[in-house]
The first five atom37 places (N, CA, C, CB, O) and aatype in JSON, in Angstrom:
{
  "aatype": [12, 14, 15, 12, 7, 7, 17, 6, 17, 19, 9, 10, 0, 10, 9, 0, 10, 10, 10, 13, 7, 7, 15, 1, 10, 0, 7, 9, 7, 11, 2, 0, 7, 11, 0, 9, 1, 6, 13, 11, 6, 6, 16, 0, 15, 10, 1, 15, 15, 19, 15, 3, 3, 14, 19, 14, 14, 19, 16, 0, 5, 0, 15, 14, 5, 14, 15, 0, 14, 5, 19, 19, 0, 15, 16, 15, 14, 19, 6, 14, 6, 14, 6, 0, 3, 16, 6, 16, 11, 15],
  "atom_mask": [
    [1, 1, 1, 1, 1],
    [1, 1, 1, 1, 1],
    [1, 1, 1, 1, 1],
    [1, 1, 1, 1, 1],
    [1, 1, 1, 0, 1],
    [1, 1, 1, 0, 1],
    [1, 1, 1, 1, 1],
    [1, 1, 1, 1, 1],
    [1, 1, 1, 1, 1],
    [1, 1, 1, 1, 1],
    [1, 1, 1, 1, 1],
    [1, 1, 1, 1, 1],
    [1, 1, 1, 1, 1],
    [1, 1, 1, 1, 1],
    [1, 1, 1, 1, 1],
    [1, 1, 1, 1, 1],
    [1, 1, 1, 1, 1],
    [1, 1, 1, 1, 1],
    [1, 1, 1, 1, 1],
    [1, 1, 1, 1, 1],
    [1, 1, 1, 0, 1],
    [1, 1, 1, 0, 1],
    [1, 1, 1, 1, 1],
    [1, 1, 1, 1, 1],
    [1, 1, 1, 1, 1],
    [1, 1, 1, 1, 1],
    [1, 1, 1, 0, 1],
    [1, 1, 1, 1, 1],
    [1, 1, 1, 0, 1],
    [1, 1, 1, 1, 1],
    [1, 1, 1, 1, 1],
    [1, 1, 1, 1, 1],
    [1, 1, 1, 0, 1],
    [1, 1, 1, 1, 1],
    [1, 1, 1, 1, 1],
    [1, 1, 1, 1, 1],
    [1, 1, 1, 1, 1],
    [1, 1, 1, 1, 1],
    [1, 1, 1, 1, 1],
    [1, 1, 1, 1, 1],
    [1, 1, 1, 1, 1],
    [1, 1, 1, 1, 1],
    [1, 1, 1, 1, 1],
    [1, 1, 1, 1, 1],
    [1, 1, 1, 1, 1],
    [1, 1, 1, 1, 1],
    [1, 1, 1, 1, 1],
    [1, 1, 1, 1, 1],
    [1, 1, 1, 1, 1],
    [1, 1, 1, 1, 1],
    [1, 1, 1, 1, 1],
    [1, 1, 1, 1, 1],
    [1, 1, 1, 1, 1],
    [1, 1, 1, 1, 1],
    [1, 1, 1, 1, 1],
    [1, 1, 1, 1, 1],
    [1, 1, 1, 1, 1],
    [1, 1, 1, 1, 1],
    [1, 1, 1, 1, 1],
    [1, 1, 1, 1, 1],
    [1, 1, 1, 1, 1],
    [1, 1, 1, 1, 1],
    [1, 1, 1, 1, 1],
    [1, 1, 1, 1, 1],
    [1, 1, 1, 1, 1],
    [1, 1, 1, 1, 1],
    [1, 1, 1, 1, 1],
    [1, 1, 1, 1, 1],
    [1, 1, 1, 1, 1],
    [1, 1, 1, 1, 1],
    [1, 1, 1, 1, 1],
    [1, 1, 1, 1, 1],
    [1, 1, 1, 1, 1],
    [1, 1, 1, 1, 1],
    [1, 1, 1, 1, 1],
    [1, 1, 1, 1, 1],
    [1, 1, 1, 1, 1],
    [1, 1, 1, 1, 1],
    [1, 1, 1, 1, 1],
    [1, 1, 1, 1, 1],
    [1, 1, 1, 1, 1],
    [1, 1, 1, 1, 1],
    [1, 1, 1, 1, 1],
    [1, 1, 1, 1, 1],
    [1, 1, 1, 1, 1],
    [1, 1, 1, 1, 1],
    [1, 1, 1, 1, 1],
    [1, 1, 1, 1, 1],
    [1, 1, 1, 1, 1],
    [1, 1, 1, 1, 1]
  ],
  "atom_positions": [
    [[-25.02, -48.62, 13.78], [-24.42, -49.02, 15.31], [-24.49, -48.38, 16.4], [-23.21, -49.13, 15.37], [-24.21, -47.2, 16.63]],
    [[-25.07, -49.56, 17.42], [-25.72, -48.84, 18.78], [-24.82, -47.93, 19.6], [-26.21, -49.94, 19.82], [-23.6, -47.89, 19.47]],
    [[-25.49, -47.26, 20.43], [-24.57, -46.23, 21.53], [-24.12, -47.08, 22.37], [-25.34, -45.02, 22.43], [-24.6, -48.22, 22.42]],
    [[-23.19, -46.72, 23.14], [-22.92, -47.62, 24.55], [-24.06, -47.0, 25.36], [-21.21, -47.39, 25.41], [-24.33, -45.8, 25.34]],
    [[-24.58, -47.72, 25.94], [-25.41, -47.59, 27.2], [-24.14, -47.48, 29.0], [0.0, 0.0, 0.0], [-22.95, -47.2, 29.13]],
    [[-25.24, -47.88, 30.04], [-24.25, -47.56, 31.27], [-23.51, -48.85, 31.35], [0.0, 0.0, 0.0], [-22.29, -48.72, 31.32]],
    [[-23.9, -49.86, 31.42], [-23.21, -50.9, 31.54], [-22.0, -51.16, 30.87], [-23.89, -51.69, 31.33], [-21.04, -51.65, 31.47]],
    [[-21.97, -50.81, 29.45], [-20.83, -51.12, 28.95], [-19.49, -50.3, 29.0], [-21.14, -51.31, 27.86], [-18.34, -50.6, 28.69]],
    [[-20.15, -49.04, 29.55], [-18.99, -48.06, 29.63], [-18.17, -48.64, 31.59], [-19.92, -45.9, 29.48], [-17.03, -49.04, 31.81]],
    [[-19.31, -48.45, 32.57], [-18.61, -49.78, 33.45], [-17.72, -50.7, 33.52], [-19.12, -50.46, 33.59], [-16.9, -50.99, 34.39]],
    [[-18.06, -51.35, 32.02], [-17.22, -52.64, 32.26], [-16.07, -52.49, 31.64], [-17.8, -53.92, 31.79], [-15.09, -53.23, 31.75]],
    [[-16.2, -51.17, 30.74], [-14.98, -50.48, 30.12], [-13.78, -50.16, 31.0], [-15.42, -49.19, 29.54], [-12.59, -50.4, 30.78]],
    [[-14.47, -49.41, 32.28], [-13.62, -48.8, 33.01], [-13.31, -49.7, 34.51], [-14.23, -47.35, 33.16], [-12.79, -49.43, 35.59]],
    [[-13.82, -50.68, 34.0], [-13.11, -51.75, 35.1], [-12.22, -52.59, 34.51], [-14.09, -52.72, 35.85], [-11.44, -53.26, 35.18]],
    [[-12.27, -52.62, 33.16], [-11.39, -53.28, 32.55], [-9.83, -52.49, 32.08], [-12.19, -53.77, 31.45], [-8.81, -53.07, 31.7]],
    [[-10.05, -51.01, 32.23], [-8.89, -50.12, 32.61], [-8.5, -50.28, 33.63], [-9.0, -48.93, 32.56], [-7.29, -50.14, 33.74]],
    [[-9.05, -50.52, 34.52], [-8.47, -50.19, 36.05], [-7.79, -51.72, 36.19], [-9.88, -49.72, 37.5], [-6.68, -51.85, 36.7]],
    [[-8.48, -52.74, 35.75], [-7.57, -53.8, 35.79], [-6.31, -53.75, 35.4], [-7.99, -54.68, 35.23], [-5.31, -54.15, 36.0]],
    [[-6.41, -53.05, 33.92], [-5.36, -53.34, 32.85], [-4.18, -52.09, 33.95], [-5.98, -52.79, 30.68], [-3.1, -52.47, 34.38]],
    [[-4.59, -51.07, 34.12], [-3.76, -49.72, 34.36], [-3.45, -49.75, 36.08], [-4.8, -48.15, 33.83], [-2.39, -49.44, 36.64]],
    [[-4.24, -50.04, 36.46], [-3.97, -49.52, 37.69], [-4.76, -48.49, 38.25], [0.0, 0.0, 0.0], [-5.43, -47.97, 37.36]],
    [[-5.01, -47.87, 39.64], [-5.48, -46.41, 39.84], [-4.5, -45.46, 39.61], [0.0, 0.0, 0.0], [-4.66, -44.61, 38.72]],
    [[-3.37, -45.5, 40.38], [-2.47, -44.32, 40.21], [-2.18, -44.31, 38.52], [-0.94, -44.51, 41.22], [-1.85, -43.23, 38.04]],
    [[-2.26, -45.04, 37.96], [-1.82, -44.81, 36.38], [-3.0, -44.13, 35.67], [-1.45, -46.32, 35.55], [-2.96, -43.12, 34.96]],
    [[-3.98, -44.83, 35.96], [-5.4, -44.03, 35.36], [-5.51, -42.59, 35.94], [-6.92, -44.88, 35.84], [-6.02, -41.74, 35.21]],
    [[-5.11, -42.25, 37.13], [-5.25, -41.12, 37.39], [-4.42, -40.05, 36.97], [-5.34, -41.15, 38.4], [-4.89, -38.92, 36.94]],
    [[-2.7, -40.37, 36.48], [-2.03, -40.08, 35.86], [-2.46, -39.72, 34.54], [0.0, 0.0, 0.0], [-2.12, -38.62, 34.11]],
    [[-2.92, -40.23, 34.08], [-3.56, -40.69, 32.54], [-4.83, -39.19, 32.41], [-4.61, -42.86, 32.64], [-5.05, -38.27, 31.61]],
    [[-5.33, -39.64, 33.6], [-6.93, -38.31, 33.02], [-6.51, -37.21, 33.38], [0.0, 0.0, 0.0], [-6.96, -36.23, 32.8]],
    [[-5.32, -36.97, 34.66], [-4.6, -35.78, 34.94], [-4.37, -35.36, 33.39], [-3.18, -36.01, 35.92], [-5.06, -34.49, 32.86]],
    [[-3.34, -36.06, 32.72], [-2.95, -35.32, 31.37], [-3.43, -35.07, 30.34], [-2.22, -35.66, 30.9], [-2.97, -34.24, 29.55]],
    [[-4.97, -36.09, 30.07], [-5.64, -35.81, 28.98], [-6.53, -34.54, 29.67], [-6.46, -37.18, 28.34], [-6.95, -33.77, 28.81]],
    [[-6.83, -34.23, 30.81], [-7.23, -32.93, 31.13], [-6.42, -31.39, 30.76], [0.0, 0.0, 0.0], [-6.67, -30.26, 30.32]],
    [[-5.53, -32.06, 31.16], [-4.46, -30.97, 30.88], [-4.21, -30.54, 29.41], [-3.13, -31.46, 31.41], [-4.21, -29.36, 29.08]],
    [[-3.99, -31.59, 28.53], [-4.09, -31.44, 27.03], [-5.36, -30.58, 26.38], [-4.16, -32.9, 26.48], [-5.38, -29.65, 25.58]],
    [[-6.37, -31.24, 27.04], [-7.49, -30.81, 26.53], [-7.75, -29.04, 26.91], [-8.61, -31.86, 27.12], [-7.98, -28.18, 26.06]],
    [[-7.66, -28.86, 28.1], [-7.41, -27.49, 28.74], [-6.54, -26.6, 27.99], [-6.81, -27.63, 30.06], [-6.66, -25.4, 28.24]],
    [[-5.61, -27.01, 27.03], [-4.15, -26.07, 26.42], [-4.96, -26.11, 25.08], [-2.13, -26.93, 26.4], [-5.23, -24.96, 24.75]],
    [[-5.45, -27.06, 24.18], [-6.15, -27.2, 23.35], [-7.24, -26.27, 23.69], [-6.38, -28.44, 23.17], [-7.22, -25.35, 22.87]],
    [[-8.13, -26.13, 24.49], [-9.23, -24.92, 24.17], [-8.71, -23.44, 24.5], [-10.66, -25.15, 25.14], [-9.32, -22.48, 24.03]],
    [[-7.92, -23.31, 25.06], [-7.1, -22.33, 25.38], [-6.45, -21.17, 24.15], [-6.07, -23.11, 26.03], [-6.49, -19.95, 23.99]],
    [[-5.74, -22.59, 23.31], [-4.79, -21.9, 21.66], [-6.25, -21.92, 20.89], [-3.13, -23.33, 20.56], [-6.26, -21.29, 19.83]],
    [[-7.01, -22.32, 21.13], [-8.18, -22.37, 20.16], [-8.77, -20.68, 19.82], [-9.49, -23.42, 20.96], [-8.86, -19.92, 18.86]],
    [[-9.15, -20.71, 21.66], [-9.58, -19.18, 21.87], [-9.13, -18.06, 21.42], [-9.54, -18.85, 22.92], [-9.76, -17.09, 21.01]],
    [[-7.06, -18.35, 21.61], [-6.4, -17.27, 21.15], [-6.94, -17.12, 19.67], [-4.85, -17.46, 21.29], [-7.29, -16.12, 19.06]],
    [[-6.89, -18.08, 19.41], [-6.68, -17.88, 17.57], [-7.35, -17.38, 17.3], [-6.7, -18.78, 16.54], [-7.01, -16.62, 16.4]],
    [[-8.82, -17.28, 17.71], [-9.97, -17.06, 17.55], [-10.12, -15.62, 17.97], [-10.73, -18.0, 18.17], [-10.62, -14.86, 17.14]],
    [[-9.81, -15.22, 18.97], [-9.62, -13.87, 19.33], [-8.2, -12.89, 18.18], [-9.17, -14.06, 21.16], [-8.05, -11.68, 18.05]],
    [[-7.62, -13.72, 17.74], [-6.64, -12.89, 17.05], [-7.36, -12.69, 15.56], [-5.07, -13.68, 17.01], [-7.17, -11.66, 14.9]],
    [[-8.03, -13.58, 15.19], [-8.89, -13.34, 13.84], [-9.69, -12.24, 14.01], [-9.83, -14.51, 13.41], [-9.75, -11.31, 13.21]],
    [[-10.4, -12.33, 15.22], [-11.91, -11.43, 15.4], [-10.9, -9.82, 15.5], [-13.18, -11.97, 17.38], [-11.06, -8.78, 14.87]],
    [[-10.12, -10.09, 16.3], [-9.28, -9.01, 16.7], [-8.73, -7.79, 15.14], [-7.84, -9.95, 17.52], [-8.79, -6.58, 14.93]],
    [[-8.23, -8.96, 14.4], [-7.78, -8.22, 13.86], [-8.12, -8.88, 11.98], [-6.31, -8.05, 14.6], [-7.38, -9.61, 11.31]],
    [[-9.56, -8.25, 11.55], [-9.69, -8.97, 10.26], [-9.0, -8.28, 9.34], [-11.03, -9.16, 9.79], [-8.24, -7.32, 9.45]],
    [[-9.44, -9.05, 8.21], [-8.33, -9.16, 7.03], [-9.4, -8.04, 6.14], [-7.93, -11.14, 6.2], [-10.6, -8.32, 6.22]],
    [[-9.02, -6.79, 5.28], [-9.84, -5.91, 4.57], [-10.33, -6.67, 3.19], [-9.02, -4.53, 4.3], [-9.49, -7.26, 2.51]],
    [[-11.61, -6.64, 2.84], [-12.26, -7.15, 2.45], [-11.59, -6.59, 1.05], [-13.54, -7.06, 2.99], [-11.07, -5.48, 1.04]],
    [[-11.63, -7.36, 0.0], [-10.66, -7.27, -1.57], [-11.67, -6.69, -2.31], [-10.05, -8.88, -2.44], [-12.76, -7.23, -2.47]],
    [[-11.36, -5.58, -2.79], [-12.3, -4.74, -3.62], [-12.11, -4.92, -4.88], [-12.23, -3.38, -3.43], [-11.0, -5.34, -5.2]],
    [[-13.32, -4.62, -6.15], [-12.39, -5.39, -7.41], [-11.47, -3.84, -8.23], [-13.87, -6.42, -8.93], [-12.0, -2.85, -8.75]],
    [[-10.45, -4.05, -8.13], [-10.22, -2.49, -8.68], [-9.87, -2.85, -10.36], [-8.62, -1.52, -7.72], [-9.55, -3.9, -10.9]],
    [[-10.11, -1.39, -10.94], [-9.43, -1.28, -12.51], [-7.94, -1.94, -12.7], [-9.23, 0.41, -12.95], [-6.99, -1.16, -12.73]],
    [[-7.77, -2.93, -12.79], [-6.17, -3.15, -13.84], [-5.62, -2.77, -14.5], [-5.87, -3.78, -14.52], [-5.91, -3.04, -15.67]],
    [[-4.72, -2.06, -14.3], [-4.03, -1.19, -15.49], [-3.6, -1.93, -16.76], [-2.7, -0.5, -14.97], [-3.03, -3.03, -16.72]],
    [[-3.87, -1.33, -17.79], [-3.22, -1.55, -19.07], [-2.0, -2.79, -19.43], [-2.63, -0.24, -19.29], [-0.87, -2.35, -19.65]],
    [[-2.04, -3.11, -19.45], [-0.49, -4.41, -19.82], [0.07, -3.38, -20.51], [-0.66, -6.2, -21.01], [-0.4, -2.42, -21.11]],
    [[1.28, -3.82, -20.28], [2.55, -3.37, -21.0], [2.8, -4.12, -22.12], [3.75, -3.42, -20.18], [2.65, -5.34, -22.08]],
    [[3.26, -3.4, -23.35], [3.74, -3.83, -24.67], [5.1, -4.62, -24.03], [4.04, -2.42, -25.89], [5.93, -4.21, -23.22]],
    [[5.03, -5.59, -24.54], [6.07, -6.55, -24.21], [7.36, -5.7, -24.93], [5.72, -8.25, -24.86], [7.24, -4.83, -25.8]],
    [[8.62, -6.19, -24.32], [9.74, -5.35, -24.36], [10.41, -6.66, -25.32], [10.51, -4.78, -22.69], [10.21, -7.87, -25.18]],
    [[11.52, -5.74, -26.63], [11.98, -6.41, -27.31], [13.44, -6.31, -27.12], [11.49, -6.22, -28.41], [14.02, -5.23, -27.05]],
    [[13.92, -7.29, -27.04], [15.75, -7.41, -27.01], [16.19, -7.56, -28.18], [16.46, -8.65, -26.24], [15.91, -8.41, -29.02]],
    [[16.96, -6.62, -28.21], [17.78, -6.89, -29.44], [18.93, -7.44, -29.44], [18.01, -5.92, -30.06], [19.68, -7.38, -28.46]],
    [[19.26, -8.1, -30.61], [20.56, -9.0, -30.3], [21.49, -8.46, -30.97], [20.54, -10.48, -30.66], [21.36, -7.98, -32.1]],
    [[22.79, -8.5, -30.15], [23.79, -7.92, -30.8], [24.81, -8.78, -31.97], [24.52, -7.42, -29.71], [25.53, -8.27, -32.83]],
    [[24.61, -10.17, -31.68], [25.24, -10.79, -32.83], [24.25, -11.11, -33.52], [26.1, -11.89, -32.63], [23.07, -10.95, -33.2]],
    [[24.78, -11.7, -34.78], [24.01, -12.0, -35.59], [23.42, -13.61, -35.6], [24.64, -11.57, -36.66], [24.16, -14.53, -35.26]],
    [[22.18, -13.81, -35.98], [21.81, -15.27, -36.01], [22.08, -15.57, -36.93], [20.66, -15.73, -35.83], [21.73, -14.78, -37.81]],
    [[22.82, -16.76, -37.41], [22.95, -17.66, -38.81], [22.1, -18.67, -39.02], [24.19, -18.33, -38.97], [22.29, -19.5, -38.12]],
    [[21.24, -19.03, -39.77], [20.46, -20.36, -39.67], [21.22, -21.77, -39.9], [19.34, -20.28, -40.72], [22.3, -21.95, -40.46]],
    [[20.49, -22.57, -39.4], [21.2, -24.08, -39.18], [20.89, -24.38, -40.56], [20.51, -25.31, -37.91], [19.8, -24.28, -41.14]],
    [[22.68, -24.99, -41.26], [22.36, -25.81, -42.47], [21.27, -26.84, -42.53], [23.47, -26.48, -42.79], [20.76, -27.31, -41.52]],
    [[21.01, -27.11, -43.51], [19.66, -28.02, -43.76], [19.96, -28.83, -44.02], [18.71, -27.86, -44.54], [20.53, -28.81, -45.11]],
    [[19.86, -30.13, -43.34], [20.36, -31.46, -43.48], [20.06, -32.14, -44.61], [19.98, -32.2, -42.53], [19.15, -31.78, -45.35]],
    [[20.69, -33.01, -44.8], [20.49, -33.73, -46.53], [19.76, -34.46, -46.38], [21.58, -34.48, -47.38], [20.16, -35.39, -45.68]],
    [[18.35, -34.56, -46.86], [17.37, -35.82, -46.52], [17.74, -36.7, -47.21], [15.93, -35.75, -46.73], [17.29, -37.78, -46.8]],
    [[18.53, -36.82, -48.32], [18.94, -38.17, -49.28], [19.97, -39.15, -48.48], [19.79, -37.63, -50.85], [20.69, -38.85, -47.52]],
    [[19.88, -40.12, -49.0], [20.88, -41.2, -48.23], [21.18, -41.82, -49.39], [20.29, -42.28, -47.0], [20.45, -42.48, -50.12]],
    [[22.78, -41.43, -49.51], [23.84, -42.1, -50.16], [23.99, -43.86, -50.4], [24.92, -41.63, -49.36], [24.47, -44.49, -49.46]],
    [[23.69, -44.45, -51.37], [24.09, -45.95, -51.4], [25.93, -46.12, -51.66], [23.11, -46.73, -52.83], [26.45, -47.23, -51.71]]
  ]
}
């Protein structure tokens, strides 16, 4: 895709001027500049907060031995389910 040259930008600027008008384009440019400035300030503050408060590196530590699973004794006796009769009666 070819890049846009000087004349293409001039034509786009004239079309935008005709569509929106001078005062409206000035307001759009002002708002766009303000948004870009705020974005840069926020990213700079995020970068400085990350570099000021670094996360300590994670070191490999010996993990404790896993404990034996706890066995819970039931207080009520468990009765086996009755076996289903597999024979069908005719």
